[in-house]
TIVO-2410 file (N, C-alpha, C; in nm, 3 decimals):
# residues 180
REC num residu      c1      c2      c3 atome chaine
REC   1      M   5.716 -19.345   6.851     N      A
REC   1      M   5.747 -19.263   6.742    CA      A
REC   1      M   5.675 -19.117   6.773     C      A
REC   2      L   5.563 -19.113   6.797     N      A
REC   2      L   5.489 -18.988   6.840    CA      A
REC   2      L   5.558 -18.900   6.938     C      A
REC   3      E   5.624 -18.976   7.021     N      A
REC   3      E   5.699 -18.891   7.115    CA      A
REC   3      E   5.825 -18.829   7.079     C      A
REC   4      L   5.863 -18.878   6.949     N      A
REC   4      L   5.985 -18.799   6.887    CA      A
REC   4      L   5.913 -18.659   6.801     C      A
REC   5      L   5.813 -18.655   6.775     N      A
REC   5      L   5.769 -18.565   6.689    CA      A
REC   5      L   5.711 -18.456   6.779     C      A
REC   6      E   5.680 -18.467   6.895     N      A
REC   6      E   5.625 -18.363   7.008    CA      A
REC   6      E   5.771 -18.285   7.044     C      A
REC   7      P   5.752 -18.132   7.047     N      A
REC   7      P   5.861 -18.056   7.101    CA      A
REC   7      P   5.832 -18.073   7.257     C      A
REC   8      P   5.979 -18.090   7.316     N      A
REC   8      P   5.983 -18.080   7.459    CA      A
REC   8      P   5.924 -17.979   7.527     C      A
REC   9      V   5.865 -18.009   7.632     N      A
REC   9      V   5.801 -17.902   7.707    CA      A
REC   9      V   5.907 -17.828   7.802     C      A
REC  10      T   5.911 -17.718   7.789     N      A
REC  10      T   5.973 -17.646   7.904    CA      A
REC  10      T   5.912 -17.586   8.019     C      A
REC  11      P   5.920 -17.589   8.133     N      A
REC  11      P   5.863 -17.524   8.225    CA      A
REC  11      P   5.868 -17.390   8.223     C      A
REC  12      I   5.760 -17.312   8.238     N      A
REC  12      I   5.748 -17.191   8.248    CA      A
REC  12      I   5.785 -17.111   8.369     C      A
REC  13      R   5.889 -17.028   8.378     N      A
REC  13      R   5.917 -16.964   8.481    CA      A
REC  13      R   5.863 -16.832   8.529     C      A
REC  14      A   5.816 -16.807   8.636     N      A
REC  14      A   5.750 -16.698   8.676    CA      A
REC  14      A   5.830 -16.572   8.686     C      A
REC  15      T   5.841 -16.465   8.638     N      A
REC  15      T   5.938 -16.359   8.656    CA      A
REC  15      T   5.885 -16.272   8.756     C      A
REC  16      I   5.982 -16.226   8.833     N      A
REC  16      I   5.972 -16.142   8.959    CA      A
REC  16      I   5.985 -15.996   8.933     C      A
REC  17      R   5.895 -15.916   8.913     N      A
REC  17      R   5.890 -15.771   8.877    CA      A
REC  17      R   5.888 -15.691   9.014     C      A
REC  18      P   5.942 -15.583   8.998     N      A
REC  18      P   5.923 -15.486   9.116    CA      A
REC  18      P   5.802 -15.446   9.105     C      A
REC  19      A   5.743 -15.386   9.226     N      A
REC  19      A   5.620 -15.325   9.227    CA      A
REC  19      A   5.601 -15.197   9.132     C      A
REC  20      R   5.521 -15.209   9.042     N      A
REC  20      R   5.493 -15.096   8.956    CA      A
REC  20      R   5.367 -15.040   9.003     C      A
REC  21      P   5.354 -14.903   8.960     N      A
REC  21      P   5.230 -14.828   8.992    CA      A
REC  21      P   5.122 -14.895   8.911     C      A
REC  22      D   4.991 -14.906   8.932     N      A
REC  22      D   4.892 -14.935   8.838    CA      A
REC  22      D   4.829 -14.820   8.755     C      A
REC  23      F   4.782 -14.847   8.651     N      A
REC  23      F   4.734 -14.721   8.579    CA      A
REC  23      F   4.616 -14.652   8.650     C      A
REC  24      A   4.528 -14.718   8.694     N      A
REC  24      A   4.413 -14.680   8.779    CA      A
REC  24      A   4.453 -14.568   8.890     C      A
REC  25      G   4.515 -14.629   8.985     N      A
REC  25      G   4.604 -14.514   9.079    CA      A
REC  25      G   4.668 -14.405   9.021     C      A
REC  26      F   4.754 -14.422   8.928     N      A
REC  26      F   4.818 -14.306   8.861    CA      A
REC  26      F   4.710 -14.208   8.815     C      A
REC  27      A   4.629 -14.274   8.737     N      A
REC  27      A   4.526 -14.197   8.680    CA      A
REC  27      A   4.439 -14.114   8.769     C      A
REC  28      H   4.408 -14.167   8.871     N      A
REC  28      H   4.326 -14.102   8.976    CA      A
REC  28      H   4.400 -13.992   9.065     C      A
REC  29      A   4.531 -14.030   9.062     N      A
REC  29      A   4.629 -13.920   9.152    CA      A
REC  29      A   4.651 -13.793   9.063     C      A
REC  30      T   4.682 -13.835   8.936     N      A
REC  30      T   4.727 -13.707   8.840    CA      A
REC  30      T   4.635 -13.647   8.773     C      A
REC  31      T   4.495 -13.668   8.760     N      A
REC  31      T   4.376 -13.617   8.677    CA      A
REC  31      T   4.381 -13.486   8.701     C      A
REC  32      A   4.365 -13.450   8.820     N      A
REC  32      A   4.334 -13.318   8.842    CA      A
REC  32      A   4.441 -13.205   8.815     C      A
REC  33      R   4.568 -13.275   8.816     N      A
REC  33      R   4.677 -13.199   8.779    CA      A
REC  33      R   4.701 -13.158   8.637     C      A
REC  34      L   4.660 -13.272   8.553     N      A
REC  34      L   4.675 -13.279   8.415    CA      A
REC  34      L   4.558 -13.202   8.384     C      A
REC  35      H   4.422 -13.199   8.416     N      A
REC  35      H   4.344 -13.115   8.378    CA      A
REC  35      H   4.376 -12.961   8.405     C      A
REC  36      S   4.407 -12.936   8.509     N      A
REC  36      S   4.465 -12.813   8.533    CA      A
REC  36      S   4.572 -12.736   8.449     C      A
REC  37      S   4.660 -12.840   8.410     N      A
REC  37      S   4.765 -12.776   8.302    CA      A
REC  37      S   4.698 -12.766   8.155     C      A
REC  38      A   4.604 -12.874   8.166     N      A
REC  38      A   4.557 -12.871   8.013    CA      A
REC  38      A   4.475 -12.731   8.004     C      A
REC  39      F   4.402 -12.683   8.110     N      A
REC  39      F   4.332 -12.569   8.097    CA      A
REC  39      F   4.410 -12.450   8.079     C      A
REC  40      Q   4.516 -12.452   8.158     N      A
REC  40      Q   4.614 -12.332   8.142    CA      A
REC  40      Q   4.639 -12.320   8.005     C      A
REC  41      L   4.683 -12.425   7.950     N      A
REC  41      L   4.729 -12.418   7.779    CA      A
REC  41      L   4.629 -12.370   7.720     C      A
REC  42      C   4.499 -12.417   7.710     N      A
REC  42      C   4.402 -12.390   7.614    CA      A
REC  42      C   4.307 -12.293   7.669     C      A
REC  43      R   4.261 -12.272   7.776     N      A
REC  43      R   4.182 -12.154   7.829    CA      A
REC  43      R   4.039 -12.206   7.816     C      A
REC  44      D   4.006 -12.334   7.793     N      A
REC  44      D   3.883 -12.383   7.776    CA      A
REC  44      D   3.869 -12.527   7.842     C      A
REC  45      W   3.751 -12.478   7.936     N      A
REC  45      W   3.730 -12.602   8.043    CA      A
REC  45      W   3.698 -12.739   7.965     C      A
REC  46      H   3.620 -12.728   7.866     N      A
REC  46      H   3.572 -12.866   7.802    CA      A
REC  46      H   3.688 -12.918   7.715     C      A
REC  47      L   3.763 -12.847   7.645     N      A
REC  47      L   3.886 -12.864   7.567    CA      A
REC  47      L   3.992 -12.929   7.648     C      A
REC  48      A   4.005 -12.872   7.780     N      A
REC  48      A   4.089 -12.931   7.867    CA      A
REC  48      A   4.051 -13.066   7.910     C      A
REC  49      Q   3.935 -13.105   7.952     N      A
REC  49      Q   3.884 -13.225   7.974    CA      A
REC  49      Q   3.922 -13.331   7.867     C      A
REC  50      D   3.876 -13.273   7.732     N      A
REC  50      D   3.903 -13.388   7.639    CA      A
REC  50      D   4.050 -13.392   7.597     C      A
REC  51      L   4.142 -13.298   7.633     N      A
REC  51      L   4.282 -13.317   7.614    CA      A
REC  51      L   4.327 -13.413   7.733     C      A
REC  52      T   4.276 -13.414   7.873     N      A
REC  52      T   4.304 -13.483   7.972    CA      A
REC  52      T   4.271 -13.632   7.937     C      A
REC  53      Q   4.153 -13.640   7.879     N      A
REC  53      Q   4.124 -13.765   7.864    CA      A
REC  53      Q   4.209 -13.855   7.738     C      A
REC  54      T   4.226 -13.773   7.655     N      A
REC  54      T   4.316 -13.826   7.536    CA      A
REC  54      T   4.454 -13.863   7.576     C      A
REC  55      T   4.508 -13.757   7.671     N      A
REC  55      T   4.642 -13.789   7.759    CA      A
REC  55      T   4.623 -13.931   7.812     C      A
REC  56      L   4.533 -13.950   7.900     N      A
REC  56      L   4.533 -14.036   7.972    CA      A
REC  56      L   4.499 -14.184   7.884     C      A
REC  57      T   4.418 -14.170   7.787     N      A
REC  57      T   4.411 -14.277   7.688    CA      A
REC  57      T   4.547 -14.324   7.620     C      A
REC  58      K   4.620 -14.222   7.596     N      A
REC  58      K   4.762 -14.265   7.533    CA      A
REC  58      K   4.835 -14.294   7.634     C      A
REC  59      L   4.841 -14.274   7.752     N      A
REC  59      L   4.908 -14.325   7.863    CA      A
REC  59      L   4.861 -14.469   7.891     C      A
REC  60      F   4.752 -14.504   7.876     N      A
REC  60      F   4.698 -14.635   7.920    CA      A
REC  60      F   4.761 -14.728   7.794     C      A
REC  61      L   4.736 -14.700   7.676     N      A
REC  61      L   4.781 -14.770   7.555    CA      A
REC  61      L   4.927 -14.822   7.562     C      A
REC  62      S   5.010 -14.727   7.621     N      A
REC  62      S   5.151 -14.744   7.648    CA      A
REC  62      S   5.219 -14.738   7.779     C      A
REC  63      W   5.122 -14.801   7.858     N      A
REC  63      W   5.164 -14.796   8.012    CA      A
REC  63      W   5.268 -14.887   8.042     C      A
REC  64      E   5.293 -15.000   7.966     N      A
REC  64      E   5.414 -15.089   8.009    CA      A
REC  64      E   5.550 -15.017   7.974     C      A
REC  65      R   5.562 -14.933   7.879     N      A
REC  65      R   5.664 -14.851   7.855    CA      A
REC  65      R   5.663 -14.722   7.917     C      A
REC  66      A   5.545 -14.651   7.953     N      A
REC  66      A   5.548 -14.530   8.032    CA      A
REC  66      A   5.592 -14.563   8.184     C      A
REC  67      V   5.560 -14.669   8.229     N      A
REC  67      V   5.592 -14.698   8.347    CA      A
REC  67      V   5.741 -14.710   8.401     C      A
REC  68      D   5.799 -14.730   8.291     N      A
REC  68      D   5.946 -14.761   8.306    CA      A
REC  68      D   6.019 -14.615   8.316     C      A
REC  69      S   5.954 -14.522   8.297     N      A
REC  69      S   6.030 -14.368   8.278    CA      A
REC  69      S   6.082 -14.330   8.431     C      A
REC  70      D   6.164 -14.261   8.422     N      A
REC  70      D   6.215 -14.213   8.570    CA      A
REC  70      D   6.117 -14.114   8.642     C      A
REC  71      N   6.029 -14.036   8.584     N      A
REC  71      N   5.954 -13.956   8.623    CA      A
REC  71      N   5.807 -13.968   8.556     C      A
REC  72      L   5.731 -14.054   8.618     N      A
REC  72      L   5.591 -14.077   8.555    CA      A
REC  72      L   5.506 -13.941   8.514     C      A
REC  73      V   5.510 -13.866   8.619     N      A
REC  73      V   5.422 -13.732   8.616    CA      A
REC  73      V   5.464 -13.654   8.495     C      A
REC  74      A   5.606 -13.629   8.503     N      A
REC  74      A   5.656 -13.542   8.395    CA      A
REC  74      A   5.643 -13.604   8.253     C      A
REC  75      Y   5.650 -13.748   8.237     N      A
REC  75      Y   5.612 -13.810   8.122    CA      A
REC  75      Y   5.449 -13.775   8.074     C      A
REC  76      A   5.376 -13.805   8.165     N      A
REC  76      A   5.237 -13.749   8.159    CA      A
REC  76      A   5.224 -13.612   8.094     C      A
REC  77      Q   5.286 -13.537   8.162     N      A
REC  77      Q   5.282 -13.389   8.126    CA      A
REC  77      Q   5.332 -13.345   7.998     C      A
REC  78      K   5.443 -13.426   7.960     N      A
REC  78      K   5.494 -13.422   7.833    CA      A
REC  78      K   5.396 -13.478   7.713     C      A
REC  79      V   5.327 -13.566   7.757     N      A
REC  79      V   5.224 -13.643   7.659    CA      A
REC  79      V   5.102 -13.531   7.643     C      A
REC  80      L   5.069 -13.478   7.761     N      A
REC  80      L   4.968 -13.383   7.742    CA      A
REC  80      L   5.013 -13.268   7.661     C      A
REC  81      L   5.111 -13.212   7.662     N      A
REC  81      L   5.158 -13.098   7.586    CA      A
REC  81      L   5.169 -13.149   7.445     C      A
REC  82      R   5.197 -13.276   7.407     N      A
REC  82      R   5.197 -13.305   7.273    CA      A
REC  82      R   5.071 -13.322   7.220     C      A
REC  83      V   4.979 -13.363   7.287     N      A
REC  83      V   4.844 -13.387   7.279    CA      A
REC  83      V   4.776 -13.240   7.225     C      A
REC  84      Y   4.788 -13.141   7.330     N      A
REC  84      Y   4.777 -13.013   7.304    CA      A
REC  84      Y   4.828 -12.940   7.153     C      A
REC  85      L   4.944 -12.963   7.142     N      A
REC  85      L   5.008 -12.916   7.018    CA      A
REC  85      L   4.968 -12.988   6.889     C      A
REC  86      D   4.937 -13.105   6.921     N      A
REC  86      D   4.859 -13.178   6.786    CA      A
REC  86      D   4.715 -13.096   6.751     C      A
REC  87      H   4.666 -13.105   6.867     N      A
REC  87      H   4.529 -13.039   6.849    CA      A
REC  87      H   4.532 -12.894   6.809     C      A
REC  88      R   4.627 -12.820   6.815     N      A
REC  88      R   4.628 -12.686   6.759    CA      A
REC  88      R   4.674 -12.703   6.589     C      A
REC  89      R   4.752 -12.809   6.595     N      A
REC  89      R   4.776 -12.802   6.427    CA      A
REC  89      R   4.665 -12.851   6.343     C      A
REC  90      R   4.560 -12.905   6.399     N      A
REC  90      R   4.441 -12.947   6.321    CA      A
REC  90      R   4.364 -12.817   6.289     C      A
REC  91      R   4.292 -12.796   6.161     N      A
REC  91      R   4.210 -12.711   6.127    CA      A
REC  91      R   4.105 -12.698   6.232     C      A
REC  92      S   4.038 -12.781   6.270     N      A
REC  92      S   3.916 -12.748   6.366    CA      A
REC  92      S   3.953 -12.686   6.496     C      A
REC  93      S   4.081 -12.683   6.519     N      A
REC  93      S   4.122 -12.631   6.670    CA      A
REC  93      S   4.075 -12.496   6.669     C      A
REC  94      T   4.059 -12.410   6.544     N      A
REC  94      T   4.029 -12.262   6.555    CA      A
REC  94      T   3.876 -12.235   6.571     C      A
REC  95      E   3.805 -12.354   6.587     N      A
REC  95      E   3.649 -12.345   6.593    CA      A
REC  95      E   3.629 -12.282   6.742     C      A
REC  96      T   3.534 -12.215   6.765     N      A
REC  96      T   3.500 -12.157   6.890    CA      A
REC  96      T   3.374 -12.187   6.918     C      A
REC  97      V   3.322 -12.229   7.057     N      A
REC  97      V   3.180 -12.247   7.084    CA      A
REC  97      V   3.147 -12.149   7.188     C      A
REC  98      P   3.042 -12.064   7.132     N      A
REC  98      P   2.977 -11.982   7.244    CA      A
REC  98      P   2.927 -12.047   7.346     C      A
REC  99      G   2.953 -11.974   7.478     N      A
REC  99      G   2.925 -12.034   7.587    CA      A
REC  99      G   2.986 -11.977   7.711     C      A
REC 100      E   2.953 -12.026   7.826     N      A
REC 100      E   3.006 -11.990   7.969    CA      A
REC 100      E   3.144 -12.031   7.997     C      A
REC 101      L   3.222 -11.960   8.045     N      A
REC 101      L   3.379 -12.016   8.075    CA      A
REC 101      L   3.366 -12.062   8.218     C      A
REC 102      R   3.370 -12.184   8.255     N      A
REC 102      R   3.364 -12.244   8.380    CA      A
REC 102      R   3.512 -12.253   8.424     C      A
REC 103      E   3.564 -12.162   8.491     N      A
REC 103      E   3.676 -12.179   8.539    CA      A
REC 103      E   3.670 -12.212   8.704     C      A
REC 104      P   3.783 -12.296   8.765     N      A
REC 104      P   3.753 -12.316   8.905    CA      A
REC 104      P   3.764 -12.191   8.974     C      A
REC 105      V   3.703 -12.189   9.091     N      A
REC 105      V   3.706 -12.102   9.166    CA      A
REC 105      V   3.838 -12.069   9.253     C      A
REC 106      Y   3.897 -11.943   9.250     N      A
REC 106      Y   4.036 -11.907   9.316    CA      A
REC 106      Y   3.999 -11.811   9.405     C      A
REC 107      S   4.076 -11.839   9.529     N      A
REC 107      S   4.070 -11.766   9.640    CA      A
REC 107      S   4.148 -11.622   9.663     C      A
REC 108      I   4.226 -11.620   9.540     N      A
REC 108      I   4.325 -11.506   9.548    CA      A
REC 108      I   4.294 -11.426   9.424     C      A
REC 109      S   4.230 -11.301   9.442     N      A
REC 109      S   4.199 -11.241   9.312    CA      A
REC 109      S   4.173 -11.284   9.175     C      A
REC 110      P   4.055 -11.328   9.154     N      A
REC 110      P   4.028 -11.398   9.034    CA      A
REC 110      P   4.045 -11.287   8.918     C      A
REC 111      E   4.014 -11.147   8.952     N      A
REC 111      E   4.022 -11.053   8.826    CA      A
REC 111      E   4.196 -11.062   8.783     C      A
REC 112      L   4.282 -11.076   8.881     N      A
REC 112      L   4.403 -11.058   8.853    CA      A
REC 112      L   4.434 -11.190   8.766     C      A
REC 113      R   4.379 -11.306   8.818     N      A
REC 113      R   4.398 -11.430   8.721    CA      A
REC 113      R   4.358 -11.442   8.580     C      A
REC 114      L   4.246 -11.373   8.582     N      A
REC 114      L   4.179 -11.351   8.434    CA      A
REC 114      L   4.254 -11.255   8.359     C      A
REC 115      T   4.304 -11.161   8.418     N      A
REC 115      T   4.392 -11.047   8.341    CA      A
REC 115      T   4.519 -11.114   8.289     C      A
REC 116      L   4.575 -11.202   8.378     N      A
REC 116      L   4.703 -11.273   8.323    CA      A
REC 116      L   4.689 -11.355   8.228     C      A
REC 117      L   4.565 -11.455   8.251     N      A
REC 117      L   4.533 -11.547   8.148    CA      A
REC 117      L   4.486 -11.501   8.022     C      A
REC 118      G   4.430 -11.370   8.020     N      A
REC 118      G   4.392 -11.306   7.889    CA      A
REC 118      G   4.521 -11.279   7.830     C      A
REC 119      A   4.610 -11.208   7.878     N      A
REC 119      A   4.739 -11.176   7.798    CA      A
REC 119      A   4.817 -11.299   7.768     C      A
REC 120      L   4.812 -11.396   7.852     N      A
REC 120      L   4.890 -11.511   7.796    CA      A
REC 120      L   4.829 -11.568   7.662     C      A
REC 121      S   4.688 -11.563   7.662     N      A
REC 121      S   4.624 -11.627   7.548    CA      A
REC 121      S   4.661 -11.564   7.436     C      A
REC 122      R   4.698 -11.428   7.435     N      A
REC 122      R   4.736 -11.351   7.295    CA      A
REC 122      R   4.885 -11.394   7.249     C      A
REC 123      L   4.964 -11.454   7.354     N      A
REC 123      L   5.085 -11.500   7.296    CA      A
REC 123      L   5.085 -11.615   7.191     C      A
REC 124      P   5.192 -11.628   7.101     N      A
REC 124      P   5.187 -11.746   7.027    CA      A
REC 124      P   5.181 -11.876   7.092     C      A
REC 125      V   5.150 -11.994   7.045     N      A
REC 125      V   5.117 -12.126   7.135    CA      A
REC 125      V   5.264 -12.160   7.169     C      A
REC 126      R   5.368 -12.178   7.098     N      A
REC 126      R   5.502 -12.221   7.172    CA      A
REC 126      R   5.543 -12.130   7.280     C      A
REC 127      D   5.537 -11.997   7.280     N      A
REC 127      D   5.570 -11.897   7.371    CA      A
REC 127      D   5.490 -11.906   7.489     C      A
REC 128      R   5.350 -11.930   7.482     N      A
REC 128      R   5.285 -11.966   7.587    CA      A
REC 128      R   5.311 -12.076   7.653     C      A
REC 129      A   5.327 -12.182   7.606     N      A
REC 129      A   5.357 -12.315   7.650    CA      A
REC 129      A   5.506 -12.307   7.736     C      A
REC 130      I   5.579 -12.236   7.660     N      A
REC 130      I   5.716 -12.198   7.749    CA      A
REC 130      I   5.664 -12.133   7.890     C      A
REC 131      V   5.594 -12.030   7.882     N      A
REC 131      V   5.586 -11.948   8.010    CA      A
REC 131      V   5.489 -12.017   8.104     C      A
REC 132      M   5.384 -12.091   8.054     N      A
REC 132      M   5.318 -12.170   8.144    CA      A
REC 132      M   5.408 -12.296   8.197     C      A
REC 133      L   5.493 -12.369   8.133     N      A
REC 133      L   5.572 -12.469   8.190    CA      A
REC 133      L   5.675 -12.407   8.304     C      A
REC 134      R   5.733 -12.274   8.266     N      A
REC 134      R   5.828 -12.230   8.338    CA      A
REC 134      R   5.751 -12.166   8.486     C      A
REC 135      Y   5.674 -12.083   8.495     N      A
REC 135      Y   5.624 -12.027   8.567    CA      A
REC 135      Y   5.498 -12.085   8.650     C      A
REC 136      F   5.412 -12.125   8.551     N      A
REC 136      F   5.293 -12.190   8.627    CA      A
REC 136      F   5.310 -12.370   8.671     C      A
REC 137      A   5.384 -12.427   8.580     N      A
REC 137      A   5.435 -12.561   8.631    CA      A
REC 137      A   5.554 -12.551   8.711     C      A
REC 138      D   5.632 -12.443   8.724     N      A
REC 138      D   5.744 -12.435   8.776    CA      A
REC 138      D   5.852 -12.553   8.739     C      A
REC 139      H   5.870 -12.547   8.631     N      A
REC 139      H   5.978 -12.644   8.539    CA      A
REC 139      H   6.095 -12.562   8.547     C      A
REC 140      S   6.214 -12.637   8.518     N      A
REC 140      S   6.325 -12.578   8.497    CA      A
REC 140      S   6.358 -12.546   8.367     C      A
REC 141      V   6.449 -12.448   8.311     N      A
REC 141      V   6.465 -12.438   8.182    CA      A
REC 141      V   6.515 -12.570   8.104     C      A
REC 142      E   6.579 -12.646   8.171     N      A
REC 142      E   6.622 -12.772   8.107    CA      A
REC 142      E   6.495 -12.876   8.084     C      A
REC 143      Q   6.406 -12.884   8.193     N      A
REC 143      Q   6.308 -12.959   8.185    CA      A
REC 143      Q   6.185 -12.918   8.049     C      A
REC 144      V   6.176 -12.772   8.058     N      A
REC 144      V   6.109 -12.730   7.941    CA      A
REC 144      V   6.175 -12.755   7.798     C      A
REC 145      A   6.286 -12.727   7.807     N      A
REC 145      A   6.371 -12.777   7.686    CA      A
REC 145      A   6.355 -12.908   7.644     C      A
REC 146      Q   6.367 -12.982   7.742     N      A
REC 146      Q   6.335 -13.135   7.711    CA      A
REC 146      Q   6.217 -13.178   7.660     C      A
REC 147      E   6.083 -13.123   7.742     N      A
REC 147      E   5.945 -13.132   7.695    CA      A
REC 147      E   5.917 -13.085   7.550     C      A
REC 148      L   5.960 -12.986   7.515     N      A
REC 148      L   5.922 -12.918   7.403    CA      A
REC 148      L   6.025 -12.960   7.310     C      A
REC 149      D   6.136 -13.029   7.328     N      A
REC 149      D   6.234 -13.071   7.216    CA      A
REC 149      D   6.298 -12.973   7.151     C      A
REC 150      V   6.349 -12.838   7.235     N      A
REC 150      V   6.417 -12.755   7.166    CA      A
REC 150      V   6.549 -12.720   7.242     C      A
REC 151      P   6.629 -12.665   7.199     N      A
REC 151      P   6.766 -12.628   7.288    CA      A
REC 151      P   6.734 -12.536   7.391     C      A
REC 152      I   6.814 -12.544   7.488     N      A
REC 152      I   6.779 -12.461   7.611    CA      A
REC 152      I   6.791 -12.288   7.584     C      A
REC 153      T   6.876 -12.275   7.478     N      A
REC 153      T   6.902 -12.131   7.443    CA      A
REC 153      T   6.752 -12.082   7.382     C      A
REC 154      V   6.690 -12.174   7.305     N      A
REC 154      V   6.540 -12.118   7.263    CA      A
REC 154      V   6.456 -12.099   7.367     C      A
REC 155      V   6.459 -12.184   7.468     N      A
REC 155      V   6.382 -12.166   7.598    CA      A
REC 155      V   6.403 -12.054   7.671     C      A
REC 156      K   6.545 -12.000   7.707     N      A
REC 156      K   6.575 -11.883   7.735    CA      A
REC 156      K   6.532 -11.772   7.660     C      A
REC 157      S   6.566 -11.769   7.549     N      A
REC 157      S   6.545 -11.629   7.456    CA      A
REC 157      S   6.389 -11.624   7.461     C      A
REC 158      Q   6.312 -11.710   7.413     N      A
REC 158      Q   6.163 -11.716   7.410    CA      A
REC 158      Q   6.106 -11.669   7.523     C      A
REC 159      T   6.158 -11.719   7.649     N      A
REC 159      T   6.103 -11.675   7.777    CA      A
REC 159      T   6.127 -11.535   7.787     C      A
REC 160      R   6.246 -11.479   7.773     N      A
REC 160      R   6.273 -11.333   7.780    CA      A
REC 160      R   6.188 -11.258   7.687     C      A
REC 161      R   6.197 -11.305   7.563     N      A
REC 161      R   6.082 -11.200   7.466    CA      A
REC 161      R   5.931 -11.209   7.542     C      A
REC 162      S   5.899 -11.344   7.571     N      A
REC 162      S   5.753 -11.358   7.596    CA      A
REC 162      S   5.729 -11.273   7.711     C      A
REC 163      L   5.817 -11.274   7.829     N      A
REC 163      L   5.797 -11.174   7.940    CA      A
REC 163      L   5.798 -11.035   7.896     C      A
REC 164      I   5.867 -10.997   7.777     N      A
REC 164      I   5.873 -10.846   7.749    CA      A
REC 164      I   5.736 -10.824   7.662     C      A
REC 165      K   5.697 -10.909   7.602     N      A
REC 165      K   5.540 -10.896   7.540    CA      A
REC 165      K   5.442 -10.881   7.652     C      A
REC 166      L   5.452 -10.969   7.739     N      A
REC 166      L   5.356 -10.986   7.852    CA      A
REC 166      L   5.344 -10.834   7.910     C      A
REC 167      R   5.498 -10.794   7.964     N      A
REC 167      R   5.496 -10.650   8.022    CA      A
REC 167      R   5.438 -10.538   7.939     C      A
REC 168      H   5.456 -10.548   7.813     N      A
REC 168      H   5.387 -10.444   7.703    CA      A
REC 168      H   5.240 -10.469   7.716     C      A
REC 169      M   5.203 -10.565   7.704     N      A
REC 169      M   5.051 -10.592   7.712    CA      A
REC 169      M   4.973 -10.535   7.847     C      A
REC 170      L   5.038 -10.570   7.956     N      A
REC 170      L   4.989 -10.545   8.078    CA      A
REC 170      L   5.025 -10.404   8.131     C      A
REC 171      R   5.085 -10.323   8.050     N      A
REC 171      R   5.116 -10.192   8.108    CA      A
REC 171      R   5.014 -10.114   8.159     C      A
REC 172      T   4.896 -10.120   8.090     N      A
REC 172      T   4.782 -10.042   8.165    CA      A
REC 172      T   4.731 -10.120   8.279     C      A
REC 173      E   4.771 -10.250   8.304     N      A
REC 173      E   4.692 -10.313   8.418    CA      A
REC 173      E   4.805 -10.306   8.520     C      A
REC 174      R   4.926 -10.250   8.502     N      A
REC 174      R   5.002 -10.232   8.621    CA      A
REC 174      R   4.965 -10.218   8.768     C      A
REC 175      P   4.875 -10.104   8.770     N      A
REC 175      P   4.823 -10.076   8.924    CA      A
REC 175      P   4.729 -10.188   8.972     C      A
REC 176      T   4.656 -10.246   8.887     N      A
REC 176      T   4.586 -10.376   8.957    CA      A
REC 176      T   4.669 -10.492   8.970     C      A
REC 177      L   4.776 -10.500   8.899     N      A
REC 177      L   4.858 -10.628   8.937    CA      A
REC 177      L   4.948 -10.599   9.050     C      A
REC 178      F   4.982 -10.493   9.069     N      A
REC 178      F   5.057 -10.463   9.199    CA      A
REC 178      F   5.005 -10.387   9.301     C      A
REC 179      A   4.879 -10.394   9.319     N      A
REC 179      A   4.817 -10.316   9.419    CA      A
REC 179      A   4.796 -10.393   9.552     C      A
REC 180      A   4.824 -10.547   9.541     N      A
REC 180      A   4.841 -10.594   9.652    CA      A
REC 180      A   4.963 -10.581   9.750     C      A
***
């Protein structure tokens, strides 16, 4: 009689999955790139580290879903961008900490890079993100539109307007920029 009350035992089948990249390997391979992108967005070395860690944490928590994406690096960049925009929306993001800016060493004209980054920092957040993704991360207009979740026409018009603003801001620096 006890045999009738117990549910039948079905054998567990092992599912064969294709090889997927493990999180640790992916994180090791892309941390430097994510950190560089974060620094270009926020211009604060320590905040860039925090944004990178938050991005990697979010990726780890949703790794099963993230690993199914077509381009895992682009997915991680999009997560980083959203983490950055979330940070900017918070009230505490306007606080500044006095101290030294520890920027990585650049072999080609660090003064030129600082001049450009200074001009970029004066652009509004979305305009800066568009310029950084288009020209520093080398994304297409379509990729930028997808990452920022805006129409392609917005990316094109904001890019044009941002470049005009940058030219206006850098008009006194023109001899330095084109001296090489």
